[in-house]
TORLO-967111 format. One record per residue (C-alpha): residue in one letter; x, y, z; residue number from 1. Coordinates in Angstrom, 1 decimal, always signed. Example, Ala and Ser with C-alpha at 12.3 -4.5 7.8 and 13.67 -1.06 7.14 Angstrom:
<marpas>
marpa r:A, c1:+12.3, c2:-4.5, c3:+7.8, k:1;
marpa r:S, c1:+13.7, c2:-1.1, c3:+7.1, k:2;
</marpas>
This chain:
<marpas>
marpa r:X, c1:+10.2, c2:-29.0, c3:+19.3, k:1;
marpa r:X, c1:+6.7, c2:-27.9, c3:+17.5, k:2;
marpa r:X, c1:+7.2, c2:-24.2, c3:+18.7, k:3;
marpa r:X, c1:+10.2, c2:-24.3, c3:+17.0, k:4;
marpa r:X, c1:+9.2, c2:-25.8, c3:+13.7, k:5;
marpa r:X, c1:+6.0, c2:-23.8, c3:+13.4, k:6;
marpa r:X, c1:+8.1, c2:-20.5, c3:+14.0, k:7;
marpa r:X, c1:+10.5, c2:-21.6, c3:+11.2, k:8;
marpa r:X, c1:+7.7, c2:-22.7, c3:+9.0, k:9;
marpa r:X, c1:+5.8, c2:-19.3, c3:+9.5, k:10;
marpa r:X, c1:+9.2, c2:-17.6, c3:+9.0, k:11;
marpa r:X, c1:+9.9, c2:-19.3, c3:+5.5, k:12;
marpa r:X, c1:+6.2, c2:-18.7, c3:+4.5, k:13;
marpa r:X, c1:+6.7, c2:-14.6, c3:+5.3, k:14;
marpa r:X, c1:+9.8, c2:-14.2, c3:+3.7, k:15;
marpa r:X, c1:+9.3, c2:-16.4, c3:+0.6, k:16;
marpa r:X, c1:+8.2, c2:-14.7, c3:-2.5, k:17;
marpa r:X, c1:+5.2, c2:-15.6, c3:-3.7, k:18;
marpa r:X, c1:+2.6, c2:-14.4, c3:-6.0, k:19;
marpa r:X, c1:-1.2, c2:-14.4, c3:-6.2, k:20;
marpa r:X, c1:-2.0, c2:-16.8, c3:-8.9, k:21;
marpa r:X, c1:-5.5, c2:-16.0, c3:-10.7, k:22;
marpa r:X, c1:-5.9, c2:-19.8, c3:-11.9, k:23;
marpa r:X, c1:-9.2, c2:-19.4, c3:-13.5, k:24;
marpa r:X, c1:-10.2, c2:-16.0, c3:-15.4, k:25;
marpa r:X, c1:-13.1, c2:-15.7, c3:-17.6, k:26;
marpa r:X, c1:-14.3, c2:-13.9, c3:-20.8, k:27;
marpa r:X, c1:-16.9, c2:-13.3, c3:-23.2, k:28;
marpa r:X, c1:-18.1, c2:-14.2, c3:-26.6, k:29;
marpa r:X, c1:-20.0, c2:-11.0, c3:-27.5, k:30;
marpa r:X, c1:-22.4, c2:-12.1, c3:-30.3, k:31;
marpa r:X, c1:-22.9, c2:-8.2, c3:-31.0, k:32;
marpa r:X, c1:-19.1, c2:-7.8, c3:-31.9, k:33;
marpa r:X, c1:-18.8, c2:-11.3, c3:-33.8, k:34;
marpa r:X, c1:-20.7, c2:-14.3, c3:-34.0, k:35;
marpa r:X, c1:-17.7, c2:-16.6, c3:-34.7, k:36;
marpa r:X, c1:-14.8, c2:-15.4, c3:-32.5, k:37;
marpa r:X, c1:-14.6, c2:-14.8, c3:-28.7, k:38;
marpa r:X, c1:-12.9, c2:-11.9, c3:-26.8, k:39;
marpa r:X, c1:-8.8, c2:-12.2, c3:-26.6, k:40;
marpa r:X, c1:-7.8, c2:-14.1, c3:-23.5, k:41;
marpa r:X, c1:-4.1, c2:-13.7, c3:-22.3, k:42;
marpa r:X, c1:-1.9, c2:-16.8, c3:-21.8, k:43;
marpa r:X, c1:+0.7, c2:-15.9, c3:-19.1, k:44;
marpa r:X, c1:+3.9, c2:-16.9, c3:-19.2, k:45;
marpa r:X, c1:+3.9, c2:-18.8, c3:-15.6, k:46;
marpa r:X, c1:+1.2, c2:-21.2, c3:-17.3, k:47;
marpa r:X, c1:+2.2, c2:-24.6, c3:-17.7, k:48;
marpa r:X, c1:-1.2, c2:-26.2, c3:-18.1, k:49;
marpa r:X, c1:-3.9, c2:-24.1, c3:-19.9, k:50;
marpa r:X, c1:-7.5, c2:-25.4, c3:-20.2, k:51;
marpa r:X, c1:-11.0, c2:-24.2, c3:-21.2, k:52;
marpa r:X, c1:-14.0, c2:-24.6, c3:-20.4, k:53;
marpa r:X, c1:-16.5, c2:-23.9, c3:-23.0, k:54;
marpa r:X, c1:-20.2, c2:-23.3, c3:-22.3, k:55;
marpa r:X, c1:-23.2, c2:-24.5, c3:-23.7, k:56;
marpa r:X, c1:-23.2, c2:-22.7, c3:-27.3, k:57;
marpa r:X, c1:-24.6, c2:-23.4, c3:-30.5, k:58;
marpa r:X, c1:-23.8, c2:-26.4, c3:-32.1, k:59;
marpa r:X, c1:-20.6, c2:-26.4, c3:-33.9, k:60;
marpa r:X, c1:-16.8, c2:-26.8, c3:-33.9, k:61;
marpa r:X, c1:-14.3, c2:-25.0, c3:-31.7, k:62;
marpa r:X, c1:-10.8, c2:-23.6, c3:-32.6, k:63;
marpa r:X, c1:-7.8, c2:-21.5, c3:-31.4, k:64;
marpa r:X, c1:-6.6, c2:-18.4, c3:-33.1, k:65;
marpa r:X, c1:-2.9, c2:-16.9, c3:-31.5, k:66;
marpa r:X, c1:-2.3, c2:-13.2, c3:-32.0, k:67;
marpa r:X, c1:+1.1, c2:-12.9, c3:-33.3, k:68;
marpa r:X, c1:+2.6, c2:-9.3, c3:-33.7, k:69;
marpa r:X, c1:+6.3, c2:-8.0, c3:-33.5, k:70;
marpa r:X, c1:+6.1, c2:-7.2, c3:-29.6, k:71;
marpa r:X, c1:+6.0, c2:-10.6, c3:-27.9, k:72;
marpa r:X, c1:+4.7, c2:-8.9, c3:-24.7, k:73;
marpa r:X, c1:+1.0, c2:-9.5, c3:-24.5, k:74;
marpa r:X, c1:+0.5, c2:-6.5, c3:-21.9, k:75;
marpa r:X, c1:+2.0, c2:-4.5, c3:-24.8, k:76;
marpa r:X, c1:-0.9, c2:-5.1, c3:-27.5, k:77;
marpa r:X, c1:-3.2, c2:-2.5, c3:-28.5, k:78;
marpa r:X, c1:-7.0, c2:-3.1, c3:-27.3, k:79;
marpa r:X, c1:-8.4, c2:-2.5, c3:-30.5, k:80;
marpa r:X, c1:-6.4, c2:-5.6, c3:-32.0, k:81;
marpa r:X, c1:-7.6, c2:-7.7, c3:-29.4, k:82;
marpa r:X, c1:-11.3, c2:-7.3, c3:-30.4, k:83;
marpa r:X, c1:-13.0, c2:-10.3, c3:-31.7, k:84;
marpa r:X, c1:-13.8, c2:-8.2, c3:-35.2, k:85;
marpa r:X, c1:-10.3, c2:-7.8, c3:-35.7, k:86;
marpa r:X, c1:-8.5, c2:-9.9, c3:-37.6, k:87;
marpa r:X, c1:-4.9, c2:-8.5, c3:-38.5, k:88;
marpa r:X, c1:-2.4, c2:-10.7, c3:-37.3, k:89;
marpa r:X, c1:-4.5, c2:-13.8, c3:-35.8, k:90;
marpa r:X, c1:-3.7, c2:-16.9, c3:-37.3, k:91;
marpa r:X, c1:-5.2, c2:-20.4, c3:-36.4, k:92;
marpa r:X, c1:-3.7, c2:-23.0, c3:-34.7, k:93;
marpa r:X, c1:-2.8, c2:-25.9, c3:-37.4, k:94;
marpa r:X, c1:-3.4, c2:-29.9, c3:-36.9, k:95;
marpa r:X, c1:-0.1, c2:-31.3, c3:-37.2, k:96;
marpa r:X, c1:-1.9, c2:-34.4, c3:-38.8, k:97;
marpa r:X, c1:-3.1, c2:-32.6, c3:-41.7, k:98;
marpa r:X, c1:-2.6, c2:-29.0, c3:-41.8, k:99;
marpa r:X, c1:-6.0, c2:-27.7, c3:-41.6, k:100;
marpa r:X, c1:-7.3, c2:-25.5, c3:-38.4, k:101;
marpa r:X, c1:-7.3, c2:-27.7, c3:-34.9, k:102;
marpa r:X, c1:-10.6, c2:-28.4, c3:-33.8, k:103;
marpa r:X, c1:-10.7, c2:-28.7, c3:-29.9, k:104;
marpa r:X, c1:-14.1, c2:-29.5, c3:-29.7, k:105;
marpa r:X, c1:-16.1, c2:-30.9, c3:-32.5, k:106;
marpa r:X, c1:-19.5, c2:-29.6, c3:-31.3, k:107;
marpa r:X, c1:-20.2, c2:-27.2, c3:-28.7, k:108;
marpa r:X, c1:-23.6, c2:-27.7, c3:-27.9, k:109;
marpa r:X, c1:-22.8, c2:-29.0, c3:-24.3, k:110;
marpa r:X, c1:-20.5, c2:-27.2, c3:-21.9, k:111;
marpa r:X, c1:-17.1, c2:-28.7, c3:-21.3, k:112;
marpa r:X, c1:-13.7, c2:-28.7, c3:-20.3, k:113;
marpa r:X, c1:-10.8, c2:-29.2, c3:-22.7, k:114;
marpa r:X, c1:-7.1, c2:-29.5, c3:-21.7, k:115;
marpa r:X, c1:-5.5, c2:-27.2, c3:-24.7, k:116;
marpa r:X, c1:-1.7, c2:-27.4, c3:-23.2, k:117;
marpa r:X, c1:-0.2, c2:-29.7, c3:-25.8, k:118;
marpa r:X, c1:-1.9, c2:-27.5, c3:-28.7, k:119;
marpa r:X, c1:-0.3, c2:-24.5, c3:-27.2, k:120;
marpa r:X, c1:+2.9, c2:-26.1, c3:-26.5, k:121;
marpa r:X, c1:+5.8, c2:-23.3, c3:-26.0, k:122;
marpa r:X, c1:+3.2, c2:-20.4, c3:-26.5, k:123;
marpa r:X, c1:+3.4, c2:-17.9, c3:-23.6, k:124;
marpa r:X, c1:+2.8, c2:-14.2, c3:-22.8, k:125;
marpa r:X, c1:+0.3, c2:-14.6, c3:-26.1, k:126;
marpa r:X, c1:-3.1, c2:-13.7, c3:-26.5, k:127;
marpa r:X, c1:-5.4, c2:-16.4, c3:-27.9, k:128;
marpa r:X, c1:-9.3, c2:-16.7, c3:-28.6, k:129;
marpa r:X, c1:-11.7, c2:-19.2, c3:-29.8, k:130;
marpa r:X, c1:-13.7, c2:-19.8, c3:-33.1, k:131;
marpa r:X, c1:-16.9, c2:-21.0, c3:-33.2, k:132;
marpa r:X, c1:-19.6, c2:-21.3, c3:-35.4, k:133;
marpa r:X, c1:-21.9, c2:-18.8, c3:-35.5, k:134;
marpa r:X, c1:-23.5, c2:-18.2, c3:-32.6, k:135;
marpa r:X, c1:-27.1, c2:-16.7, c3:-32.2, k:136;
marpa r:X, c1:-28.4, c2:-17.0, c3:-28.9, k:137;
marpa r:X, c1:-26.9, c2:-15.1, c3:-26.7, k:138;
marpa r:X, c1:-23.3, c2:-14.0, c3:-25.1, k:139;
marpa r:X, c1:-21.7, c2:-16.6, c3:-23.3, k:140;
marpa r:X, c1:-19.5, c2:-16.5, c3:-20.2, k:141;
marpa r:X, c1:-16.1, c2:-18.8, c3:-20.8, k:142;
marpa r:X, c1:-13.3, c2:-19.6, c3:-18.3, k:143;
marpa r:X, c1:-9.8, c2:-20.1, c3:-18.8, k:144;
marpa r:X, c1:-7.8, c2:-22.5, c3:-16.3, k:145;
marpa r:X, c1:-4.2, c2:-21.9, c3:-15.6, k:146;
marpa r:X, c1:-1.6, c2:-24.0, c3:-13.6, k:147;
marpa r:X, c1:+1.7, c2:-23.0, c3:-12.6, k:148;
</marpas>
């Protein structure tokens, strides 16, 4: 019985469609390009939960911007438009209560994890980046976490 069950499970595993899930993606805030915006990072269509690990950065609030274009497939956006120094078609995520730019972290001085799933709602297949107060200390590595 165990042998039959093992054979069935192994067969299902081998024939079932699967994809490798890249559930952690690193990206850089390169202060030589822009001191107040990180590099762009994609939000894949399969991501249901999205979080960001904010590294230890200079004191100041952290917000989110979304790249909006006519082409909705984030794979088709030209690399130059995704540079942290580019401003065309980048829009902030707004707070529902007052319409100001959403602040996901009041002070990014200490490293920490923030679940941003609710802030991005149904936005998938888009590029986002994070806005910060001017960083002068050093480049930092940020991490996005995706769960299906």
